[in-house]
Biopython code that builds the backbone (N, CA, C, O; Angstrom):
import numpy as np
from Bio.PDB.StructureBuilder import StructureBuilder

atoms = [
    (1, "MET", "N", (-20.125, -19.422, -17.745)),
    (1, "MET", "CA", (-20.274, -18.148, -18.688)),
    (1, "MET", "C", (-19.169, -16.934, -18.415)),
    (1, "MET", "O", (-18.584, -16.278, -19.277)),
    (2, "THR", "N", (-19.039, -16.814, -16.835)),
    (2, "THR", "CA", (-17.972, -15.673, -16.347)),
    (2, "THR", "C", (-16.635, -16.198, -16.987)),
    (2, "THR", "O", (-15.898, -15.382, -17.540)),
    (3, "PHE", "N", (-16.218, -17.818, -16.924)),
    (3, "PHE", "CA", (-14.859, -17.850, -16.863)),
    (3, "PHE", "C", (-14.810, -18.109, -18.266)),
    (3, "PHE", "O", (-13.678, -18.493, -18.559)),
    (4, "LEU", "N", (-15.973, -18.031, -19.781)),
    (4, "LEU", "CA", (-15.764, -17.937, -20.444)),
    (4, "LEU", "C", (-15.556, -16.748, -21.069)),
    (4, "LEU", "O", (-14.980, -16.671, -22.154)),
    (5, "LEU", "N", (-16.044, -15.676, -20.381)),
    (5, "LEU", "CA", (-15.549, -14.231, -21.025)),
    (5, "LEU", "C", (-13.950, -13.682, -20.669)),
    (5, "LEU", "O", (-13.285, -12.799, -21.210)),
    (6, "PHE", "N", (-13.603, -14.696, -19.398)),
    (6, "PHE", "CA", (-12.423, -14.105, -19.107)),
    (6, "PHE", "C", (-11.350, -14.901, -19.766)),
    (6, "PHE", "O", (-10.277, -14.415, -20.125)),
    (7, "HIS", "N", (-11.713, -16.228, -19.916)),
    (7, "HIS", "CA", (-10.739, -16.713, -21.366)),
    (7, "HIS", "C", (-10.122, -16.227, -22.233)),
    (7, "HIS", "O", (-8.931, -16.117, -22.524)),
    (8, "SER", "N", (-11.837, -15.689, -22.973)),
    (8, "SER", "CA", (-11.371, -14.894, -24.369)),
    (8, "SER", "C", (-10.279, -13.774, -24.297)),
    (8, "SER", "O", (-9.285, -13.535, -24.982)),
    (9, "MET", "N", (-10.903, -13.123, -23.094)),
    (9, "MET", "CA", (-9.736, -11.864, -23.228)),
    (9, "MET", "C", (-8.392, -11.952, -23.052)),
    (9, "MET", "O", (-7.826, -12.584, -22.159)),
    (10, "ASN", "N", (-7.813, -11.214, -24.044)),
    (10, "ASN", "CA", (-6.156, -11.807, -24.098)),
    (10, "ASN", "C", (-5.929, -10.565, -23.565)),
    (10, "ASN", "O", (-6.617, -9.596, -23.887)),
    (11, "ALA", "N", (-4.692, -10.483, -22.487)),
    (11, "ALA", "CA", (-4.899, -9.784, -21.365)),
    (11, "ALA", "C", (-3.114, -8.621, -22.361)),
    (11, "ALA", "O", (-2.978, -7.462, -22.751)),
    (12, "GLY", "N", (-2.417, -9.575, -22.337)),
    (12, "GLY", "CA", (-1.159, -9.122, -23.370)),
    (12, "GLY", "C", (-0.411, -8.084, -22.296)),
    (12, "GLY", "O", (-0.079, -8.299, -21.130)),
    (13, "PHE", "N", (-0.252, -6.741, -23.204)),
    (13, "PHE", "CA", (0.858, -5.572, -22.559)),
    (13, "PHE", "C", (0.165, -4.995, -21.560)),
    (13, "PHE", "O", (0.630, -4.831, -20.432)),
    (14, "PHE", "N", (-0.534, -4.789, -21.777)),
    (14, "PHE", "CA", (-1.872, -3.504, -20.601)),
    (14, "PHE", "C", (-1.958, -4.945, -19.483)),
    (14, "PHE", "O", (-1.411, -4.816, -18.387)),
    (15, "GLY", "N", (-2.404, -5.802, -19.698)),
    (15, "GLY", "CA", (-2.940, -7.013, -18.688)),
    (15, "GLY", "C", (-1.306, -7.486, -17.347)),
    (15, "GLY", "O", (-1.192, -7.817, -16.167)),
    (16, "THR", "N", (-0.413, -7.227, -18.502)),
    (16, "THR", "CA", (0.931, -7.742, -18.216)),
    (16, "THR", "C", (0.908, -6.269, -17.144)),
    (16, "THR", "O", (0.428, -6.455, -16.026)),
    (17, "LEU", "N", (1.354, -5.011, -17.438)),
    (17, "LEU", "CA", (1.427, -4.068, -16.733)),
    (17, "LEU", "C", (0.372, -3.880, -15.482)),
    (17, "LEU", "O", (0.696, -4.082, -14.311)),
    (18, "PHE", "N", (-0.986, -3.450, -15.920)),
    (18, "PHE", "CA", (-1.622, -3.516, -14.694)),
    (18, "PHE", "C", (-1.323, -4.329, -13.494)),
    (18, "PHE", "O", (-0.958, -3.855, -12.418)),
    (19, "PHE", "N", (-1.531, -5.790, -13.791)),
    (19, "PHE", "CA", (-0.484, -6.906, -12.714)),
    (19, "PHE", "C", (1.002, -6.611, -12.029)),
    (19, "PHE", "O", (1.310, -6.849, -10.861)),
    (20, "LEU", "N", (1.823, -6.041, -13.043)),
    (20, "LEU", "CA", (2.860, -5.479, -12.093)),
    (20, "LEU", "C", (3.025, -4.173, -11.358)),
    (20, "LEU", "O", (3.865, -4.094, -10.462)),
    (21, "PHE", "N", (2.168, -3.004, -11.730)),
    (21, "PHE", "CA", (1.929, -1.919, -11.169)),
    (21, "PHE", "C", (0.949, -2.375, -9.558)),
    (21, "PHE", "O", (1.020, -1.738, -8.507)),
    (22, "GLY", "N", (-0.020, -3.790, -9.831)),
    (22, "GLY", "CA", (-0.679, -3.741, -8.894)),
    (22, "GLY", "C", (0.163, -4.537, -7.763)),
    (22, "GLY", "O", (-0.112, -4.486, -6.564)),
    (23, "PHE", "N", (1.175, -5.242, -8.294)),
    (23, "PHE", "CA", (1.897, -5.978, -7.438)),
    (23, "PHE", "C", (3.069, -5.386, -6.551)),
    (23, "PHE", "O", (3.449, -5.626, -5.405)),
    (24, "ILE", "N", (3.451, -4.592, -7.454)),
    (24, "ILE", "CA", (4.634, -3.321, -6.487)),
    (24, "ILE", "C", (3.360, -2.489, -5.656)),
    (24, "ILE", "O", (3.662, -2.127, -4.519)),
    (25, "TYR", "N", (2.371, -2.254, -5.992)),
    (25, "TYR", "CA", (1.828, -1.207, -5.028)),
    (25, "TYR", "C", (1.641, -2.246, -3.874)),
    (25, "TYR", "O", (1.913, -1.750, -2.781)),
    (26, "PHE", "N", (1.293, -3.408, -3.831)),
    (26, "PHE", "CA", (0.959, -4.214, -2.984)),
    (26, "PHE", "C", (2.149, -4.433, -2.061)),
    (26, "PHE", "O", (2.016, -4.037, -0.903)),
    (27, "CYS", "N", (3.174, -4.949, -2.378)),
    (27, "CYS", "CA", (4.387, -4.215, -1.588)),
    (27, "CYS", "C", (4.877, -3.456, -0.852)),
    (27, "CYS", "O", (5.732, -3.682, 0.004)),
    (28, "LEU", "N", (4.163, -2.081, -1.239)),
    (28, "LEU", "CA", (4.841, -0.875, -1.439)),
    (28, "LEU", "C", (4.000, -0.765, 0.353)),
    (28, "LEU", "O", (4.507, -0.377, 1.405)),
    (29, "TRP", "N", (2.484, -1.318, 0.058)),
    (29, "TRP", "CA", (1.365, -1.054, 1.560)),
    (29, "TRP", "C", (1.612, -1.772, 2.133)),
    (29, "TRP", "O", (1.726, -1.291, 3.260)),
    (30, "VAL", "N", (1.962, -3.535, 2.158)),
    (30, "VAL", "CA", (2.934, -4.492, 3.271)),
    (30, "VAL", "C", (3.742, -3.944, 3.731)),
    (30, "VAL", "O", (3.863, -4.303, 4.902)),
    (31, "TYR", "N", (4.519, -3.115, 3.420)),
    (31, "TYR", "CA", (6.425, -2.686, 3.699)),
    (31, "TYR", "C", (6.010, -1.423, 4.599)),
    (31, "TYR", "O", (6.814, -1.100, 5.474)),
    (32, "CYS", "N", (4.943, -0.751, 4.476)),
    (32, "CYS", "CA", (4.314, 0.058, 5.355)),
    (32, "CYS", "C", (3.939, -0.388, 6.408)),
    (32, "CYS", "O", (4.371, -0.054, 7.511)),
    (33, "LEU", "N", (2.972, -1.306, 6.152)),
    (33, "LEU", "CA", (2.220, -1.399, 7.662)),
    (33, "LEU", "C", (3.173, -2.061, 8.524)),
    (33, "LEU", "O", (3.095, -1.920, 9.744)),
    (34, "VAL", "N", (4.337, -2.988, 7.818)),
    (34, "VAL", "CA", (5.327, -3.741, 8.762)),
    (34, "VAL", "C", (6.569, -2.818, 9.140)),
    (34, "VAL", "O", (7.327, -3.248, 10.009)),
    (35, "ASP", "N", (6.846, -1.539, 8.535)),
    (35, "ASP", "CA", (7.477, -0.362, 9.245)),
    (35, "ASP", "C", (6.049, 0.370, 10.241)),
    (35, "ASP", "O", (6.203, 0.716, 11.412)),
    (36, "ILE", "N", (5.573, 0.414, 9.974)),
    (36, "ILE", "CA", (4.527, 1.021, 11.169)),
    (36, "ILE", "C", (4.029, 0.149, 12.176)),
    (36, "ILE", "O", (3.219, 0.690, 12.929)),
    (37, "ILE", "N", (4.262, -0.956, 12.387)),
    (37, "ILE", "CA", (3.963, -1.748, 13.678)),
    (37, "ILE", "C", (5.298, -1.879, 14.482)),
    (37, "ILE", "O", (5.315, -1.998, 15.707)),
    (38, "ARG", "N", (6.662, -1.840, 13.523)),
    (38, "ARG", "CA", (7.405, -2.305, 14.257)),
    (38, "ARG", "C", (8.268, -1.028, 14.586)),
    (38, "ARG", "O", (9.419, -1.239, 14.968)),
    (39, "SER", "N", (7.736, 0.568, 14.455)),
    (39, "SER", "CA", (8.448, 1.656, 14.685)),
    (39, "SER", "C", (7.817, 2.039, 16.070)),
    (39, "SER", "O", (6.793, 1.471, 16.449)),
    (40, "GLU", "N", (8.260, 2.734, 16.611)),
    (40, "GLU", "CA", (8.423, 3.540, 17.906)),
    (40, "GLU", "C", (8.018, 5.138, 17.413)),
    (40, "GLU", "O", (8.750, 5.772, 16.654)),
    (41, "PHE", "N", (6.955, 5.590, 17.873)),
    (41, "PHE", "CA", (6.599, 6.707, 17.262)),
    (41, "PHE", "C", (6.757, 7.958, 18.540)),
    (41, "PHE", "O", (7.045, 7.432, 19.615)),
    (42, "LYS", "N", (6.613, 9.595, 18.622)),
    (42, "LYS", "CA", (6.717, 10.121, 19.428)),
    (42, "LYS", "C", (5.441, 10.049, 20.115)),
    (42, "LYS", "O", (5.509, 10.166, 21.339)),
    (43, "ASP", "N", (3.981, 9.837, 19.462)),
    (43, "ASP", "CA", (3.158, 9.865, 20.163)),
    (43, "ASP", "C", (2.469, 8.483, 20.210)),
    (43, "ASP", "O", (2.456, 8.079, 19.047)),
    (44, "PRO", "N", (1.953, 7.673, 20.937)),
    (44, "PRO", "CA", (1.587, 6.725, 21.008)),
    (44, "PRO", "C", (0.586, 6.520, 20.077)),
    (44, "PRO", "O", (0.475, 5.390, 19.600)),
    (45, "ASN", "N", (-0.230, 7.479, 19.702)),
    (45, "ASN", "CA", (-1.659, 7.251, 19.162)),
    (45, "ASN", "C", (-1.055, 7.337, 17.644)),
    (45, "ASN", "O", (-1.287, 6.297, 17.029)),
    (46, "MET", "N", (-0.525, 8.062, 17.082)),
    (46, "MET", "CA", (0.364, 7.856, 15.380)),
    (46, "MET", "C", (0.433, 6.427, 15.112)),
    (46, "MET", "O", (0.276, 6.169, 13.919)),
    (47, "LYS", "N", (0.616, 5.460, 15.843)),
    (47, "LYS", "CA", (1.130, 4.251, 15.485)),
    (47, "LYS", "C", (-0.468, 4.193, 14.735)),
    (47, "LYS", "O", (-0.341, 4.309, 13.516)),
    (48, "LEU", "N", (-1.717, 4.064, 15.103)),
    (48, "LEU", "CA", (-2.911, 4.054, 14.998)),
    (48, "LEU", "C", (-3.363, 4.647, 14.155)),
    (48, "LEU", "O", (-3.898, 4.075, 13.205)),
    (49, "ILE", "N", (-3.299, 5.753, 14.232)),
    (49, "ILE", "CA", (-3.775, 6.734, 12.795)),
    (49, "ILE", "C", (-2.905, 6.322, 11.595)),
    (49, "ILE", "O", (-3.370, 5.665, 10.665)),
    (50, "TRP", "N", (-1.805, 6.674, 11.641)),
    (50, "TRP", "CA", (-1.253, 5.656, 10.426)),
    (50, "TRP", "C", (-1.902, 4.675, 9.762)),
    (50, "TRP", "O", (-2.445, 4.725, 8.659)),
    (51, "ILE", "N", (-1.764, 3.459, 10.800)),
    (51, "ILE", "CA", (-2.729, 2.361, 9.757)),
    (51, "ILE", "C", (-3.774, 2.634, 9.889)),
    (51, "ILE", "O", (-4.267, 1.513, 10.009)),
    (52, "LEU", "N", (-4.633, 3.363, 9.974)),
    (52, "LEU", "CA", (-6.002, 4.153, 9.912)),
    (52, "LEU", "C", (-5.633, 4.364, 8.210)),
    (52, "LEU", "O", (-5.944, 3.677, 7.237)),
    (53, "ILE", "N", (-4.819, 5.653, 8.333)),
    (53, "ILE", "CA", (-4.564, 6.045, 7.147)),
    (53, "ILE", "C", (-4.118, 5.383, 5.960)),
    (53, "ILE", "O", (-4.258, 5.743, 4.792)),
    (54, "ILE", "N", (-3.586, 4.412, 6.401)),
    (54, "ILE", "CA", (-3.232, 3.510, 5.259)),
    (54, "ILE", "C", (-4.044, 2.374, 4.575)),
    (54, "ILE", "O", (-3.974, 1.851, 3.463)),
    (55, "LEU", "N", (-4.973, 2.160, 5.837)),
    (55, "LEU", "CA", (-5.647, 0.978, 5.351)),
    (55, "LEU", "C", (-7.298, 2.118, 4.383)),
    (55, "LEU", "O", (-8.039, 1.825, 3.445)),
    (56, "PHE", "N", (-7.219, 3.037, 5.039)),
    (56, "PHE", "CA", (-9.072, 3.757, 4.307)),
    (56, "PHE", "C", (-8.048, 4.550, 2.969)),
    (56, "PHE", "O", (-8.139, 4.155, 1.807)),
    (57, "ALA", "N", (-7.247, 5.524, 3.319)),
    (57, "ALA", "CA", (-6.563, 6.587, 1.856)),
    (57, "ALA", "C", (-5.762, 5.288, 1.119)),
    (57, "ALA", "O", (-4.532, 5.352, 1.116)),
    (58, "GLN", "N", (-6.317, 4.281, 0.583)),
    (58, "GLN", "CA", (-5.318, 3.094, -0.116)),
    (58, "GLN", "C", (-4.434, 3.965, -1.282)),
    (58, "GLN", "O", (-3.476, 3.295, -1.669)),
    (59, "VAL", "N", (-4.518, 5.149, -1.859)),
    (59, "VAL", "CA", (-3.946, 5.051, -3.248)),
    (59, "VAL", "C", (-2.466, 6.628, -2.456)),
    (59, "VAL", "O", (-1.247, 6.643, -2.626)),
    (60, "ILE", "N", (-3.217, 7.491, -1.792)),
    (60, "ILE", "CA", (-1.967, 8.133, -1.258)),
    (60, "ILE", "C", (-1.663, 8.179, 0.696)),
    (60, "ILE", "O", (-0.989, 8.886, 1.445)),
    (61, "GLY", "N", (-2.467, 7.162, 0.843)),
    (61, "GLY", "CA", (-1.447, 6.555, 2.353)),
    (61, "GLY", "C", (-0.425, 6.360, 2.315)),
    (61, "GLY", "O", (0.394, 6.941, 3.026)),
    (62, "PRO", "N", (-0.116, 5.372, 1.369)),
    (62, "PRO", "CA", (1.810, 4.887, 1.559)),
    (62, "PRO", "C", (2.476, 5.787, 1.420)),
    (62, "PRO", "O", (3.288, 6.204, 2.245)),
    (63, "ILE", "N", (2.094, 6.530, -0.338)),
    (63, "ILE", "CA", (3.005, 7.541, -0.283)),
    (63, "ILE", "C", (3.273, 8.574, 0.786)),
    (63, "ILE", "O", (4.342, 9.055, 1.163)),
    (64, "ALA", "N", (1.588, 8.873, 1.319)),
    (64, "ALA", "CA", (1.931, 10.415, 2.436)),
    (64, "ALA", "C", (2.846, 9.356, 3.355)),
    (64, "ALA", "O", (4.019, 9.675, 3.551)),
    (65, "TYR", "N", (2.299, 7.991, 3.977)),
    (65, "TYR", "CA", (3.369, 8.061, 5.049)),
    (65, "TYR", "C", (5.427, 7.962, 4.523)),
    (65, "TYR", "O", (6.506, 8.218, 5.058)),
    (66, "LEU", "N", (5.147, 7.672, 3.795)),
    (66, "LEU", "CA", (6.746, 7.382, 3.393)),
    (66, "LEU", "C", (7.240, 9.195, 3.249)),
    (66, "LEU", "O", (8.278, 9.856, 3.268)),
    (67, "ILE", "N", (6.406, 9.320, 3.166)),
    (67, "ILE", "CA", (7.300, 11.483, 2.879)),
    (67, "ILE", "C", (7.304, 11.807, 4.563)),
    (67, "ILE", "O", (8.278, 12.389, 5.041)),
    (68, "MET", "N", (6.085, 11.369, 5.484)),
    (68, "MET", "CA", (6.191, 12.472, 6.271)),
    (68, "MET", "C", (6.750, 11.317, 7.702)),
    (68, "MET", "O", (6.819, 11.608, 8.896)),
    (69, "ARG", "N", (7.092, 9.933, 6.999)),
    (69, "ARG", "CA", (7.609, 9.269, 8.304)),
    (69, "ARG", "C", (8.428, 9.073, 9.021)),
    (69, "ARG", "O", (8.431, 8.162, 9.850)),
    (70, "LYS", "N", (9.684, 10.260, 8.770)),
    (70, "LYS", "CA", (11.052, 10.549, 9.357)),
    (70, "LYS", "C", (10.596, 11.391, 10.754)),
    (70, "LYS", "O", (11.087, 11.275, 11.876)),
    (71, "GLY", "N", (9.339, 12.404, 10.254)),
    (71, "GLY", "CA", (9.254, 13.696, 11.345)),
    (71, "GLY", "C", (8.293, 13.358, 12.500)),
    (71, "GLY", "O", (8.128, 14.127, 13.446)),
    (72, "THR", "N", (7.596, 12.038, 12.367)),
    (72, "THR", "CA", (6.718, 11.436, 13.518)),
    (72, "THR", "C", (7.167, 10.505, 14.550)),
    (72, "THR", "O", (6.732, 10.289, 15.682)),
    (73, "LYS", "N", (8.527, 9.808, 13.631)),
    (73, "LYS", "CA", (8.899, 8.710, 14.314)),
    (73, "LYS", "C", (9.584, 9.218, 15.789)),
    (73, "LYS", "O", (9.269, 10.320, 16.239)),
    (74, "SER", "N", (10.455, 8.416, 16.442)),
    (74, "SER", "CA", (11.082, 8.875, 17.748)),
    (74, "SER", "C", (12.632, 8.483, 17.302)),
    (74, "SER", "O", (12.784, 7.528, 16.540)),
    (75, "THR", "N", (13.553, 9.080, 17.687)),
    (75, "THR", "CA", (14.681, 8.687, 17.034)),
    (75, "THR", "C", (15.381, 8.049, 18.251)),
    (75, "THR", "O", (16.492, 7.535, 18.125)),
]
sb = StructureBuilder()
sb.init_structure("model")
sb.init_model(0)
sb.init_chain("A")
sb.init_seg("    ")
for serial, (resi, resn, name, xyz) in enumerate(atoms, 1):
    if name == "N":
        sb.init_residue(resn, " ", resi, " ")
    sb.init_atom(name, np.array(xyz, "f"), 0.0, 1.0, " ", f" {name:<3s}", serial, name[0])
structure = sb.get_structure()
């Protein structure tokens, strides 16, 4: 029954757009997690804090990390 419901829906332009934004966000999320794991931070606890922010603040977490990452990483 559920399959028939989704099969009869025509995704069209908005479905494709939704999928595209979802895929781009997923790639951004994975990029941020990999960058956090590979990086060295000034404070050793910052790595754990950033991972928790990325995991639990889904929408704003990766964006906040990309904006503030330069100040928290060691050179």
